[in-house]
FITI-136943 format. One record per residue (C-alpha): residue number from 1; residue in one letter; x, y, z. Coordinates in Angstrom, 1 decimal, decimal comma. Example, Ala and Ser with C-alpha at 12.3 -4.5 7.8 and 13.67 -1.06 7.14 Angstrom:
2
rec seq: 1; type: A; c1: 12,3; c2: -4,5; c3: 7,8
rec seq: 2; type: S; c1: 13,7; c2: -1,1; c3: 7,1
This chain:
335
rec seq: 1; type: M; c1: 0,4; c2: 0,0; c3: -0,2
rec seq: 2; type: I; c1: 1,1; c2: 3,2; c3: -0,6
rec seq: 3; type: N; c1: -0,9; c2: 6,5; c3: 0,4
rec seq: 4; type: G; c1: -3,5; c2: 4,4; c3: 1,3
rec seq: 5; type: K; c1: -4,0; c2: 2,7; c3: -2,3
rec seq: 6; type: K; c1: -2,8; c2: -0,5; c3: -3,9
rec seq: 7; type: V; c1: 0,0; c2: -0,7; c3: -6,3
rec seq: 8; type: L; c1: -0,4; c2: -1,4; c3: -9,7
rec seq: 9; type: F; c1: 2,4; c2: -1,7; c3: -12,0
rec seq: 10; type: S; c1: 2,4; c2: -1,9; c3: -16,3
rec seq: 11; type: G; c1: 4,8; c2: -1,4; c3: -19,0
rec seq: 12; type: M; c1: 5,5; c2: -1,8; c3: -22,7
rec seq: 13; type: Q; c1: 8,8; c2: -2,2; c3: -24,6
rec seq: 14; type: A; c1: 10,8; c2: 0,7; c3: -26,3
rec seq: 15; type: T; c1: 10,7; c2: -1,4; c3: -29,7
rec seq: 16; type: G; c1: 8,7; c2: -0,8; c3: -32,8
rec seq: 17; type: S; c1: 5,6; c2: 1,8; c3: -32,7
rec seq: 18; type: L; c1: 2,7; c2: 1,5; c3: -30,4
rec seq: 19; type: T; c1: -0,7; c2: 0,1; c3: -32,3
rec seq: 20; type: L; c1: -4,1; c2: 1,0; c3: -32,2
rec seq: 21; type: G; c1: -4,5; c2: -2,4; c3: -30,4
rec seq: 22; type: N; c1: -2,1; c2: -1,4; c3: -27,7
rec seq: 23; type: Y; c1: -4,2; c2: 1,9; c3: -27,0
rec seq: 24; type: L; c1: -7,7; c2: 0,7; c3: -27,3
rec seq: 25; type: G; c1: -6,4; c2: -3,0; c3: -25,4
rec seq: 26; type: A; c1: -4,5; c2: -1,4; c3: -22,4
rec seq: 27; type: L; c1: -3,6; c2: 2,8; c3: -22,8
rec seq: 28; type: K; c1: -6,8; c2: 3,8; c3: -22,9
rec seq: 29; type: N; c1: -8,1; c2: 2,0; c3: -19,9
rec seq: 30; type: W; c1: -4,8; c2: 2,9; c3: -17,9
rec seq: 31; type: V; c1: -6,3; c2: 6,5; c3: -17,9
rec seq: 32; type: N; c1: -7,9; c2: 6,3; c3: -14,2
rec seq: 33; type: L; c1: -6,8; c2: 4,0; c3: -12,5
rec seq: 34; type: C; c1: -4,8; c2: 6,1; c3: -10,6
rec seq: 35; type: D; c1: -7,9; c2: 7,4; c3: -8,6
rec seq: 36; type: E; c1: -8,0; c2: 3,7; c3: -7,5
rec seq: 37; type: Y; c1: -4,5; c2: 2,3; c3: -7,6
rec seq: 38; type: E; c1: -1,2; c2: 4,0; c3: -6,9
rec seq: 39; type: C; c1: 0,4; c2: 3,3; c3: -10,3
rec seq: 40; type: F; c1: 3,7; c2: 2,5; c3: -11,5
rec seq: 41; type: Y; c1: 4,1; c2: 2,6; c3: -15,5
rec seq: 42; type: S; c1: 7,5; c2: 1,7; c3: -16,8
rec seq: 43; type: V; c1: 9,1; c2: 2,2; c3: -20,1
rec seq: 44; type: V; c1: 10,6; c2: -1,2; c3: -20,1
rec seq: 45; type: D; c1: 13,6; c2: -0,3; c3: -21,9
rec seq: 46; type: M; c1: 16,1; c2: -2,9; c3: -20,5
rec seq: 47; type: H; c1: 13,9; c2: -5,9; c3: -21,6
rec seq: 48; type: S; c1: 14,0; c2: -4,3; c3: -25,4
rec seq: 49; type: I; c1: 17,7; c2: -5,2; c3: -25,8
rec seq: 50; type: T; c1: 17,3; c2: -9,1; c3: -25,5
rec seq: 51; type: V; c1: 17,1; c2: -8,5; c3: -29,2
rec seq: 52; type: R; c1: 19,5; c2: -6,2; c3: -31,0
rec seq: 53; type: Q; c1: 19,1; c2: -2,7; c3: -31,0
rec seq: 54; type: D; c1: 20,0; c2: 0,3; c3: -33,0
rec seq: 55; type: P; c1: 21,2; c2: 2,6; c3: -29,8
rec seq: 56; type: A; c1: 20,0; c2: 6,2; c3: -30,8
rec seq: 57; type: V; c1: 17,0; c2: 4,6; c3: -32,1
rec seq: 58; type: L; c1: 16,3; c2: 2,8; c3: -28,7
rec seq: 59; type: R; c1: 16,3; c2: 5,7; c3: -26,7
rec seq: 60; type: Q; c1: 14,3; c2: 7,6; c3: -29,3
rec seq: 61; type: R; c1: 11,8; c2: 5,0; c3: -29,0
rec seq: 62; type: A; c1: 11,7; c2: 5,1; c3: -25,1
rec seq: 63; type: R; c1: 11,2; c2: 8,5; c3: -25,1
rec seq: 64; type: N; c1: 8,4; c2: 8,6; c3: -27,9
rec seq: 65; type: L; c1: 6,8; c2: 5,8; c3: -25,3
rec seq: 66; type: L; c1: 7,3; c2: 8,0; c3: -22,3
rec seq: 67; type: M; c1: 5,2; c2: 10,8; c3: -24,3
rec seq: 68; type: I; c1: 2,7; c2: 8,6; c3: -25,5
rec seq: 69; type: Y; c1: 1,8; c2: 7,7; c3: -22,2
rec seq: 70; type: I; c1: 1,2; c2: 11,1; c3: -21,2
rec seq: 71; type: A; c1: -0,8; c2: 12,2; c3: -24,6
rec seq: 72; type: A; c1: -3,0; c2: 9,0; c3: -24,2
rec seq: 73; type: G; c1: -4,0; c2: 11,1; c3: -21,0
rec seq: 74; type: I; c1: -1,9; c2: 9,2; c3: -18,2
rec seq: 75; type: D; c1: -1,2; c2: 12,3; c3: -15,6
rec seq: 76; type: P; c1: 2,3; c2: 12,2; c3: -14,8
rec seq: 77; type: E; c1: 1,8; c2: 14,2; c3: -11,8
rec seq: 78; type: K; c1: -0,6; c2: 11,2; c3: -10,4
rec seq: 79; type: N; c1: 1,3; c2: 8,4; c3: -12,1
rec seq: 80; type: C; c1: 4,9; c2: 7,0; c3: -11,6
rec seq: 81; type: L; c1: 6,4; c2: 7,0; c3: -15,6
rec seq: 82; type: Y; c1: 9,9; c2: 5,8; c3: -15,9
rec seq: 83; type: Y; c1: 12,6; c2: 4,6; c3: -17,8
rec seq: 84; type: Q; c1: 13,2; c2: 0,5; c3: -16,3
rec seq: 85; type: S; c1: 16,8; c2: 1,6; c3: -16,7
rec seq: 86; type: H; c1: 16,9; c2: 4,5; c3: -14,8
rec seq: 87; type: V; c1: 16,2; c2: 2,5; c3: -11,6
rec seq: 88; type: S; c1: 19,1; c2: 0,4; c3: -11,0
rec seq: 89; type: G; c1: 17,2; c2: -1,7; c3: -8,6
rec seq: 90; type: H; c1: 15,6; c2: -3,5; c3: -11,6
rec seq: 91; type: A; c1: 18,4; c2: -5,6; c3: -12,4
rec seq: 92; type: E; c1: 19,5; c2: -6,0; c3: -8,8
rec seq: 93; type: L; c1: 16,8; c2: -7,3; c3: -7,6
rec seq: 94; type: A; c1: 16,6; c2: -9,8; c3: -10,8
rec seq: 95; type: W; c1: 20,2; c2: -11,3; c3: -9,5
rec seq: 96; type: I; c1: 18,9; c2: -12,1; c3: -6,4
rec seq: 97; type: L; c1: 15,6; c2: -13,2; c3: -7,8
rec seq: 98; type: N; c1: 17,7; c2: -15,6; c3: -10,5
rec seq: 99; type: C; c1: 19,1; c2: -17,2; c3: -7,4
rec seq: 100; type: F; c1: 15,5; c2: -18,5; c3: -6,5
rec seq: 101; type: T; c1: 14,3; c2: -19,4; c3: -9,7
rec seq: 102; type: Y; c1: 14,5; c2: -23,1; c3: -11,3
rec seq: 103; type: M; c1: 16,1; c2: -24,1; c3: -14,8
rec seq: 104; type: G; c1: 13,0; c2: -26,0; c3: -15,1
rec seq: 105; type: E; c1: 10,5; c2: -23,0; c3: -14,7
rec seq: 106; type: L; c1: 12,2; c2: -21,2; c3: -17,1
rec seq: 107; type: N; c1: 12,5; c2: -23,8; c3: -19,9
rec seq: 108; type: R; c1: 8,9; c2: -23,9; c3: -19,6
rec seq: 109; type: M; c1: 7,9; c2: -20,5; c3: -20,7
rec seq: 110; type: T; c1: 6,2; c2: -20,5; c3: -24,2
rec seq: 111; type: Q; c1: 7,8; c2: -16,9; c3: -25,1
rec seq: 112; type: F; c1: 11,1; c2: -17,8; c3: -24,7
rec seq: 113; type: K; c1: 10,4; c2: -20,9; c3: -27,4
rec seq: 114; type: D; c1: 8,6; c2: -18,6; c3: -29,6
rec seq: 115; type: K; c1: 10,9; c2: -15,7; c3: -29,5
rec seq: 116; type: A; c1: 14,1; c2: -18,1; c3: -29,5
rec seq: 117; type: A; c1: 12,9; c2: -19,9; c3: -32,7
rec seq: 118; type: R; c1: 12,4; c2: -16,3; c3: -34,3
rec seq: 119; type: H; c1: 15,8; c2: -15,0; c3: -33,2
rec seq: 120; type: A; c1: 18,0; c2: -18,4; c3: -33,7
rec seq: 121; type: D; c1: 21,3; c2: -16,2; c3: -34,4
rec seq: 122; type: N; c1: 20,9; c2: -14,4; c3: -30,7
rec seq: 123; type: I; c1: 19,6; c2: -16,6; c3: -28,1
rec seq: 124; type: N; c1: 20,8; c2: -15,3; c3: -25,2
rec seq: 125; type: A; c1: 20,8; c2: -15,4; c3: -21,7
rec seq: 126; type: G; c1: 18,7; c2: -12,4; c3: -21,2
rec seq: 127; type: L; c1: 15,8; c2: -14,3; c3: -23,2
rec seq: 128; type: F; c1: 16,1; c2: -17,1; c3: -21,0
rec seq: 129; type: T; c1: 15,9; c2: -14,9; c3: -17,7
rec seq: 130; type: Y; c1: 13,7; c2: -12,3; c3: -19,1
rec seq: 131; type: P; c1: 11,0; c2: -13,8; c3: -17,2
rec seq: 132; type: V; c1: 13,1; c2: -13,3; c3: -13,7
rec seq: 133; type: L; c1: 13,4; c2: -9,4; c3: -14,6
rec seq: 134; type: M; c1: 9,5; c2: -9,6; c3: -15,4
rec seq: 135; type: A; c1: 9,4; c2: -10,6; c3: -11,6
rec seq: 136; type: A; c1: 11,7; c2: -7,7; c3: -10,2
rec seq: 137; type: D; c1: 9,7; c2: -5,0; c3: -12,4
rec seq: 138; type: I; c1: 6,8; c2: -6,5; c3: -10,5
rec seq: 139; type: L; c1: 8,2; c2: -7,9; c3: -7,4
rec seq: 140; type: L; c1: 10,4; c2: -4,3; c3: -6,4
rec seq: 141; type: Y; c1: 7,2; c2: -2,1; c3: -6,3
rec seq: 142; type: Q; c1: 5,5; c2: -4,5; c3: -3,9
rec seq: 143; type: A; c1: 2,6; c2: -4,7; c3: -6,8
rec seq: 144; type: D; c1: -1,0; c2: -5,5; c3: -5,5
rec seq: 145; type: V; c1: -2,3; c2: -6,1; c3: -9,1
rec seq: 146; type: V; c1: -0,7; c2: -6,6; c3: -12,6
rec seq: 147; type: P; c1: -2,6; c2: -5,9; c3: -15,8
rec seq: 148; type: V; c1: -2,1; c2: -9,1; c3: -18,2
rec seq: 149; type: G; c1: -2,8; c2: -10,5; c3: -21,2
rec seq: 150; type: I; c1: -3,3; c2: -13,8; c3: -21,8
rec seq: 151; type: D; c1: 0,3; c2: -14,1; c3: -23,4
rec seq: 152; type: Q; c1: 1,9; c2: -13,0; c3: -20,1
rec seq: 153; type: M; c1: 0,0; c2: -15,3; c3: -17,7
rec seq: 154; type: Q; c1: 2,6; c2: -17,6; c3: -17,2
rec seq: 155; type: H; c1: 4,8; c2: -14,8; c3: -16,3
rec seq: 156; type: L; c1: 3,1; c2: -13,7; c3: -13,1
rec seq: 157; type: E; c1: 2,5; c2: -17,0; c3: -12,5
rec seq: 158; type: L; c1: 6,1; c2: -17,7; c3: -12,0
rec seq: 159; type: T; c1: 6,7; c2: -14,0; c3: -10,3
rec seq: 160; type: R; c1: 3,8; c2: -15,6; c3: -7,7
rec seq: 161; type: D; c1: 5,9; c2: -18,5; c3: -7,4
rec seq: 162; type: V; c1: 9,1; c2: -16,9; c3: -6,9
rec seq: 163; type: A; c1: 7,8; c2: -14,5; c3: -4,6
rec seq: 164; type: Q; c1: 6,4; c2: -16,9; c3: -2,6
rec seq: 165; type: R; c1: 9,2; c2: -19,5; c3: -2,4
rec seq: 166; type: F; c1: 11,4; c2: -16,5; c3: -1,1
rec seq: 167; type: N; c1: 8,6; c2: -15,7; c3: 1,3
rec seq: 168; type: G; c1: 8,8; c2: -19,4; c3: 2,8
rec seq: 169; type: V; c1: 12,5; c2: -18,9; c3: 3,4
rec seq: 170; type: Y; c1: 12,8; c2: -15,1; c3: 4,3
rec seq: 171; type: G; c1: 9,3; c2: -14,3; c3: 5,9
rec seq: 172; type: D; c1: 6,5; c2: -11,7; c3: 4,9
rec seq: 173; type: V; c1: 9,2; c2: -9,9; c3: 2,4
rec seq: 174; type: F; c1: 6,9; c2: -9,6; c3: -1,0
rec seq: 175; type: T; c1: 3,4; c2: -8,7; c3: -1,8
rec seq: 176; type: I; c1: 2,0; c2: -11,6; c3: -3,9
rec seq: 177; type: P; c1: 0,6; c2: -9,9; c3: -7,2
rec seq: 178; type: E; c1: -2,5; c2: -10,6; c3: -8,7
rec seq: 179; type: A; c1: -3,5; c2: -10,7; c3: -12,4
rec seq: 180; type: Y; c1: -5,9; c2: -6,9; c3: -12,7
rec seq: 181; type: I; c1: -9,2; c2: -7,6; c3: -13,1
rec seq: 182; type: G; c1: -11,0; c2: -4,5; c3: -14,3
rec seq: 183; type: K; c1: -12,4; c2: -2,7; c3: -17,2
rec seq: 184; type: V; c1: -11,5; c2: -5,5; c3: -20,3
rec seq: 185; type: G; c1: -9,9; c2: -3,5; c3: -23,3
rec seq: 186; type: A; c1: -10,9; c2: -4,5; c3: -26,6
rec seq: 187; type: K; c1: -8,9; c2: -7,4; c3: -28,5
rec seq: 188; type: I; c1: -7,8; c2: -5,4; c3: -31,5
rec seq: 189; type: M; c1: -6,8; c2: -8,4; c3: -34,2
rec seq: 190; type: S; c1: -4,7; c2: -7,7; c3: -37,3
rec seq: 191; type: L; c1: -6,1; c2: -6,1; c3: -40,3
rec seq: 192; type: Q; c1: -4,9; c2: -8,9; c3: -42,7
rec seq: 193; type: D; c1: -4,9; c2: -12,2; c3: -40,7
rec seq: 194; type: P; c1: -7,8; c2: -11,2; c3: -38,1
rec seq: 195; type: A; c1: -6,7; c2: -14,7; c3: -36,5
rec seq: 196; type: K; c1: -3,4; c2: -13,3; c3: -34,5
rec seq: 197; type: K; c1: -3,3; c2: -9,8; c3: -32,5
rec seq: 198; type: M; c1: -3,0; c2: -6,3; c3: -34,3
rec seq: 199; type: S; c1: 1,4; c2: -6,2; c3: -33,6
rec seq: 200; type: K; c1: 3,9; c2: -3,4; c3: -33,5
rec seq: 201; type: S; c1: 6,0; c2: -6,1; c3: -34,9
rec seq: 202; type: D; c1: 4,2; c2: -7,3; c3: -37,7
rec seq: 203; type: E; c1: 6,1; c2: -7,3; c3: -41,4
rec seq: 204; type: N; c1: 2,9; c2: -6,6; c3: -43,3
rec seq: 205; type: P; c1: 2,8; c2: -2,7; c3: -42,8
rec seq: 206; type: N; c1: -1,2; c2: -2,9; c3: -43,6
rec seq: 207; type: A; c1: -1,9; c2: -5,3; c3: -40,9
rec seq: 208; type: S; c1: -1,8; c2: -2,6; c3: -38,2
rec seq: 209; type: I; c1: -2,9; c2: 0,6; c3: -37,5
rec seq: 210; type: Y; c1: 0,0; c2: 2,9; c3: -35,5
rec seq: 211; type: L; c1: -0,7; c2: 5,5; c3: -33,2
rec seq: 212; type: M; c1: 1,0; c2: 8,2; c3: -35,9
rec seq: 213; type: D; c1: -0,7; c2: 7,4; c3: -38,7
rec seq: 214; type: D; c1: -1,9; c2: 10,2; c3: -40,8
rec seq: 215; type: P; c1: -5,8; c2: 10,6; c3: -41,7
rec seq: 216; type: D; c1: -4,8; c2: 9,0; c3: -45,3
rec seq: 217; type: T; c1: -3,2; c2: 6,4; c3: -44,2
rec seq: 218; type: I; c1: -5,2; c2: 4,7; c3: -41,4
rec seq: 219; type: M; c1: -8,2; c2: 4,9; c3: -44,1
rec seq: 220; type: R; c1: -5,9; c2: 3,4; c3: -46,3
rec seq: 221; type: K; c1: -5,6; c2: 0,2; c3: -44,1
rec seq: 222; type: C; c1: -8,9; c2: 0,0; c3: -42,9
rec seq: 223; type: R; c1: -10,6; c2: -0,1; c3: -46,8
rec seq: 224; type: R; c1: -7,7; c2: -3,2; c3: -47,5
rec seq: 225; type: A; c1: -8,9; c2: -5,0; c3: -44,4
rec seq: 226; type: V; c1: -9,6; c2: -8,4; c3: -44,6
rec seq: 227; type: T; c1: -13,2; c2: -9,2; c3: -45,1
rec seq: 228; type: D; c1: -15,1; c2: -12,0; c3: -46,5
rec seq: 229; type: S; c1: -17,8; c2: -12,4; c3: -49,3
rec seq: 230; type: E; c1: -20,9; c2: -13,0; c3: -47,4
rec seq: 231; type: A; c1: -21,5; c2: -8,8; c3: -47,8
rec seq: 232; type: Q; c1: -23,4; c2: -9,2; c3: -44,3
rec seq: 233; type: I; c1: -22,2; c2: -6,9; c3: -41,1
rec seq: 234; type: L; c1: -22,7; c2: -9,3; c3: -38,5
rec seq: 235; type: Y; c1: -20,8; c2: -9,5; c3: -35,1
rec seq: 236; type: R; c1: -20,1; c2: -13,8; c3: -35,3
rec seq: 237; type: E; c1: -17,2; c2: -16,1; c3: -35,2
rec seq: 238; type: E; c1: -17,4; c2: -16,8; c3: -38,8
rec seq: 239; type: Q; c1: -16,7; c2: -13,7; c3: -39,9
rec seq: 240; type: P; c1: -13,4; c2: -12,7; c3: -38,2
rec seq: 241; type: G; c1: -12,6; c2: -9,9; c3: -40,3
rec seq: 242; type: I; c1: -15,7; c2: -8,1; c3: -40,1
rec seq: 243; type: R; c1: -16,1; c2: -9,2; c3: -36,2
rec seq: 244; type: N; c1: -12,9; c2: -6,9; c3: -35,9
rec seq: 245; type: L; c1: -13,6; c2: -4,1; c3: -37,6
rec seq: 246; type: I; c1: -17,1; c2: -3,9; c3: -35,1
rec seq: 247; type: D; c1: -14,6; c2: -4,2; c3: -32,6
rec seq: 248; type: I; c1: -12,5; c2: -1,7; c3: -33,7
rec seq: 249; type: Y; c1: -15,8; c2: 1,0; c3: -34,3
rec seq: 250; type: S; c1: -17,2; c2: -0,2; c3: -31,1
rec seq: 251; type: S; c1: -13,9; c2: 0,8; c3: -29,0
rec seq: 252; type: C; c1: -13,9; c2: 4,3; c3: -30,7
rec seq: 253; type: T; c1: -17,5; c2: 4,9; c3: -30,7
rec seq: 254; type: G; c1: -18,3; c2: 3,7; c3: -27,1
rec seq: 255; type: K; c1: -21,5; c2: 1,3; c3: -29,1
rec seq: 256; type: T; c1: -21,9; c2: -2,2; c3: -28,1
rec seq: 257; type: P; c1: -21,1; c2: -4,8; c3: -30,8
rec seq: 258; type: D; c1: -25,4; c2: -5,0; c3: -31,2
rec seq: 259; type: E; c1: -25,7; c2: -1,3; c3: -32,0
rec seq: 260; type: V; c1: -23,0; c2: -1,5; c3: -34,8
rec seq: 261; type: V; c1: -24,7; c2: -4,2; c3: -36,1
rec seq: 262; type: K; c1: -28,1; c2: -2,8; c3: -36,3
rec seq: 263; type: E; c1: -26,6; c2: 0,5; c3: -37,3
rec seq: 264; type: F; c1: -25,2; c2: -0,4; c3: -40,2
rec seq: 265; type: D; c1: -27,5; c2: -3,2; c3: -41,3
rec seq: 266; type: G; c1: -28,4; c2: -3,5; c3: -45,3
rec seq: 267; type: K; c1: -25,3; c2: -1,3; c3: -45,9
rec seq: 268; type: G; c1: -22,2; c2: -2,3; c3: -47,5
rec seq: 269; type: Y; c1: -18,5; c2: -3,3; c3: -46,3
rec seq: 270; type: G; c1: -17,2; c2: -0,6; c3: -48,4
rec seq: 271; type: D; c1: -19,4; c2: 2,1; c3: -46,0
rec seq: 272; type: F; c1: -18,7; c2: 0,1; c3: -42,8
rec seq: 273; type: K; c1: -14,7; c2: 0,4; c3: -43,7
rec seq: 274; type: T; c1: -14,8; c2: 4,2; c3: -44,3
rec seq: 275; type: A; c1: -17,3; c2: 4,6; c3: -41,2
rec seq: 276; type: V; c1: -14,4; c2: 2,5; c3: -39,1
rec seq: 277; type: G; c1: -11,7; c2: 4,6; c3: -40,5
rec seq: 278; type: E; c1: -13,3; c2: 7,7; c3: -39,7
rec seq: 279; type: A; c1: -13,9; c2: 6,7; c3: -36,1
rec seq: 280; type: V; c1: -10,0; c2: 5,7; c3: -35,8
rec seq: 281; type: I; c1: -9,0; c2: 9,1; c3: -37,3
rec seq: 282; type: S; c1: -11,6; c2: 10,6; c3: -34,7
rec seq: 283; type: V; c1: -10,0; c2: 8,6; c3: -31,7
rec seq: 284; type: L; c1: -6,3; c2: 9,4; c3: -32,7
rec seq: 285; type: K; c1: -6,4; c2: 12,8; c3: -33,5
rec seq: 286; type: P; c1: -6,5; c2: 14,3; c3: -30,0
rec seq: 287; type: L; c1: -3,5; c2: 12,1; c3: -29,1
rec seq: 288; type: Q; c1: -1,6; c2: 13,2; c3: -32,0
rec seq: 289; type: E; c1: -2,2; c2: 17,0; c3: -31,4
rec seq: 290; type: R; c1: -1,3; c2: 16,6; c3: -27,3
rec seq: 291; type: Y; c1: 1,8; c2: 14,4; c3: -28,7
rec seq: 292; type: A; c1: 2,9; c2: 16,6; c3: -30,8
rec seq: 293; type: K; c1: 3,1; c2: 19,9; c3: -28,2
rec seq: 294; type: L; c1: 4,8; c2: 17,4; c3: -25,7
rec seq: 295; type: A; c1: 7,6; c2: 16,7; c3: -28,5
rec seq: 296; type: E; c1: 7,9; c2: 20,8; c3: -28,7
rec seq: 297; type: D; c1: 8,4; c2: 20,8; c3: -24,8
rec seq: 298; type: K; c1: 12,3; c2: 19,1; c3: -24,1
rec seq: 299; type: S; c1: 12,5; c2: 20,8; c3: -20,9
rec seq: 300; type: Y; c1: 9,1; c2: 19,6; c3: -19,5
rec seq: 301; type: I; c1: 9,4; c2: 16,1; c3: -20,7
rec seq: 302; type: D; c1: 13,3; c2: 16,0; c3: -19,3
rec seq: 303; type: G; c1: 11,5; c2: 17,1; c3: -15,8
rec seq: 304; type: I; c1: 8,9; c2: 14,5; c3: -15,9
rec seq: 305; type: I; c1: 12,0; c2: 11,7; c3: -16,6
rec seq: 306; type: K; c1: 14,1; c2: 13,3; c3: -13,6
rec seq: 307; type: E; c1: 11,1; c2: 13,5; c3: -11,1
rec seq: 308; type: N; c1: 9,5; c2: 10,3; c3: -12,2
rec seq: 309; type: A; c1: 13,0; c2: 8,2; c3: -11,9
rec seq: 310; type: E; c1: 13,6; c2: 9,9; c3: -8,5
rec seq: 311; type: K; c1: 10,1; c2: 8,7; c3: -7,2
rec seq: 312; type: A; c1: 10,3; c2: 5,4; c3: -8,7
rec seq: 313; type: G; c1: 14,0; c2: 4,9; c3: -7,4
rec seq: 314; type: H; c1: 12,9; c2: 5,8; c3: -3,9
rec seq: 315; type: T; c1: 10,5; c2: 3,3; c3: -3,7
rec seq: 316; type: A; c1: 11,9; c2: 0,4; c3: -5,2
rec seq: 317; type: A; c1: 15,1; c2: 1,3; c3: -2,9
rec seq: 318; type: R; c1: 12,8; c2: 0,3; c3: 0,0
rec seq: 319; type: T; c1: 12,2; c2: -3,2; c3: -1,3
rec seq: 320; type: L; c1: 15,6; c2: -3,7; c3: -2,5
rec seq: 321; type: R; c1: 17,1; c2: -2,8; c3: 1,3
rec seq: 322; type: K; c1: 14,6; c2: -5,4; c3: 2,9
rec seq: 323; type: V; c1: 15,5; c2: -7,7; c3: 0,3
rec seq: 324; type: Q; c1: 19,6; c2: -7,7; c3: 0,5
rec seq: 325; type: R; c1: 19,2; c2: -7,7; c3: 4,5
rec seq: 326; type: K; c1: 17,5; c2: -10,4; c3: 4,3
rec seq: 327; type: V; c1: 19,7; c2: -12,8; c3: 2,2
rec seq: 328; type: G; c1: 22,8; c2: -11,6; c3: 3,9
rec seq: 329; type: F; c1: 24,5; c2: -8,4; c3: 2,0
rec seq: 330; type: P; c1: 26,5; c2: -6,9; c3: 4,3
rec seq: 331; type: D; c1: 25,2; c2: -3,3; c3: 5,3
rec seq: 332; type: R; c1: 26,0; c2: -0,3; c3: 3,2
rec seq: 333; type: I; c1: 28,5; c2: 2,4; c3: 5,5
rec seq: 334; type: R; c1: 26,3; c2: 5,8; c3: 4,6
rec seq: 335; type: S; c1: 28,2; c2: 9,1; c3: 5,5
């Protein structure tokens, strides 16, 4: 508990460009969580280097992501928005937790298997121990809740197991985190393959709508979205392409899928795709405008980076000092 509130932790990698799916599925729903929780939102740049990165590009993407957090409506005065790499406690705690995590547990991580298959020329130890750093991210802030998708649930379970194992040896040190159960964001699928999620790493440029896409690009991508030959706008599993477009339109307008189906009853796919494009453009325009203003105010963003790193570091240090003492590290002599 901090300031009488439970703690919530989440973060996004500073790689690629965020998509409409990232916004509707997560960012949009993070905005008001500070009313109920003490929120820490990290730009997880340390996780990003398990895959080779261009240093200058990574630095810029990390800054861009921080600005997107703010442009999306996440208030840096009410939430802690910070770079993971600016808080050394993440790496320090990860090493300790490595010594409480079993090889067999890491071998079972499906994301490691998937990433190792995609990056066969760079199967590094960081890729293997990635879930331990993720556990450190969460436990460092004594997070009560963590918003996770199905693809990250296995990592949260490992975090819980490691925390309970550590507590079993040293007493009540870590809060055991739970999956955040709240307003569920829309699961937005690829515009070109509605069987898989919209992804910022998709090689097909028409598969994803990026948050900084201009209106013409957004409209073109929506009009090229894969549908079917049934010529009916219905919300059903048999029409995954149309179902996905309904989800997008519904999330952007606040209408239910049933209301969307009624609105477009008797209309063609062309009209519907145009309407979806217009709805997306309308939702992203204010975010893009706020982002553009933030990008011009270097001193403001620099101030947020400094102040929030100090806040995150102060909170993290409390947990880290306790853990270091529990495992037997010598006390530091302070002047």
